[in-house]
C-alpha positions in Angstrom: 106.0 179.5 184.8 102.7 180.5 183.1 102.5 181.7 179.5 99.5 184.0 179.1 97.1 183.4 176.3 94.5 185.8 175.1 91.3 184.4 173.6 88.7 186.6 172.0 85.1 185.5 171.3 82.6 187.6 169.4 79.2 188.1 171.0 77.3 189.2 167.9 73.9 189.2 169.5 75.2 191.7 172.1 77.4 193.6 169.7 80.4 193.1 171.9 83.7 191.3 172.0 84.7 189.3 175.0 88.4 188.7 175.8 89.6 186.0 178.2 93.1 185.6 179.5 94.5 182.5 181.0 97.6 180.3 181.2 98.7 177.4 179.0 100.4 174.5 180.5 103.3 172.5 179.3 106.8 173.3 178.0 107.1 176.7 176.4 109.2 175.1 173.6 106.0 173.3 172.4 104.0 176.5 171.9 102.4 177.1 168.6 104.4 179.6 166.5 103.4 182.2 164.0 103.6 181.4 160.3 107.1 181.9 159.0 108.9 181.1 162.3 111.5 178.5 162.6 113.2 177.0 165.6 116.9 177.9 165.6 118.1 175.0 167.7 120.4 174.8 170.8 119.8 178.3 172.2 116.0 177.9 172.2 115.3 181.1 170.2 112.8 181.3 167.4 113.3 183.4 164.3 110.7 185.3 162.3 111.8 186.9 159.1 110.2 190.2 158.0 107.7 192.0 160.1 106.6 190.4 163.4 103.0 191.7 163.0 101.6 188.3 164.1 101.9 188.2 167.8 101.0 184.5 168.2 102.3 183.2 171.6 104.2 186.3 172.7 104.8 186.4 176.5 103.4 189.8 177.2 105.1 189.9 180.6 108.2 190.6 178.5 108.8 193.8 176.4 108.6 192.3 172.9 110.0 194.1 169.8 107.4 193.5 167.1 108.5 196.1 164.5 111.5 198.2 163.6 111.8 200.9 160.8 115.2 202.4 160.0 115.9 205.7 158.3 119.4 206.8 157.4 120.1 210.4 158.5 123.7 210.6 157.1 127.0 210.8 159.0 126.5 207.3 160.6 123.2 208.4 162.2 120.1 206.3 161.9 116.6 207.0 163.2 115.0 203.8 164.5 111.3 203.6 165.1 110.6 200.6 167.3 107.3 199.0 168.2 107.0 197.2 171.6 104.3 195.0 172.8 104.0 194.4 176.5 101.3 194.1 179.1 101.9 197.4 180.9 98.5 197.1 182.5 99.0 193.7 183.8 101.8 194.2 186.4 103.5 196.8 188.6 106.3 197.3 186.1 106.1 198.6 182.6 108.3 198.6 179.4 110.8 201.2 180.4 113.2 201.3 177.5 114.5 199.7 174.3 118.1 199.5 173.4 120.2 199.2 170.2 123.3 197.0 170.4 126.1 195.5 168.4 125.6 191.7 168.0 128.2 191.3 170.7 125.9 193.1 173.2 127.8 196.5 173.2 125.1 199.2 173.6 125.0 201.9 170.9 121.9 203.8 172.1 118.6 203.6 173.9 115.2 205.1 174.1 113.9 205.6 177.7 110.1 205.3 178.2 108.8 207.3 181.1 105.4 205.7 181.7 103.2 202.7 181.0 101.5 202.5 177.5 98.6 200.0 178.3 98.6 196.7 176.5 98.4 197.8 172.9 101.6 197.8 170.8 103.2 201.3 170.7 106.0 202.8 168.6 108.7 205.3 169.8 111.8 206.6 167.9 115.3 207.8 168.6 118.5 208.5 166.6 121.5 206.4 167.1 125.1 206.7 165.8 126.2 203.4 164.3 130.0 202.8 163.6 131.0 202.1 160.0 132.1 198.6 160.8 128.6 197.5 162.0 126.5 195.8 159.4 123.4 195.1 161.6 122.2 195.9 165.1 120.1 194.1 167.8 117.1 195.9 169.2 115.8 194.7 172.5 112.9 195.7 174.8 113.3 196.0 178.6 110.7 196.1 181.3 111.0 197.1 185.0 110.0 193.8 186.4 111.7 191.2 184.2 114.5 193.0 182.5 115.4 191.9 179.0 113.6 189.0 177.3 110.8 188.3 174.9 111.2 189.0 171.2 114.3 190.9 170.0 115.1 192.0 166.4 118.3 191.7 164.3 118.2 194.6 161.9 120.4 195.7 159.0 120.9 199.4 158.4 118.8 199.2 155.2 115.9 197.9 157.3 116.0 194.2 156.6 115.1 192.4 159.9 114.5 189.1 161.6 112.9 188.6 165.0 114.2 186.2 167.6 112.2 184.9 170.6 114.5 184.9 173.5 112.1 183.5 176.1 112.4 185.1 179.5 116.1 185.8 179.4 118.3 187.9 177.1 119.9 185.7 174.5 123.1 186.5 172.7 122.8 187.1 168.9 126.6 187.3 168.5 126.7 184.2 166.3 123.8 185.2 164.1 124.2 186.3 160.5 122.7 189.7 159.6 119.3 189.2 157.9 118.9 189.4 154.2 
């Protein structure tokens, strides 16, 4: 498996920026991580508290959740604005949805995405009804080619969040404590 790396070099004499994409070799578990990330152990996930604005070594073949904002609408309804980062230009498939789940994986809602959004991070919103007994939710991105994988978020209903690098497969967050 190849993990893509994006390198940028400024060409000041030409007034341009050059970007190179390539693969890194070696075990993905040895990849450099963003500041503030810690390895969580046996399941291979990595956690980042707060905003995942640093994209570090994200595998852009996966639909990575890099931001979540929560607004309470009342009556158990919450508006979630989710930022995904995926290389929609790089393959046949694109990031086609994100979902909101209980920690046990039960889906509470989803936001379908009807077209590719290039390679830049993009944000879309939807309203989800969350039962009273749910303290936090999982937000996961999905793409047409690889399914679920990449970075997921564990989010409390007041907006506190932590981000978990799942790798190329969906990882259960059932045993995780809510952030905060």
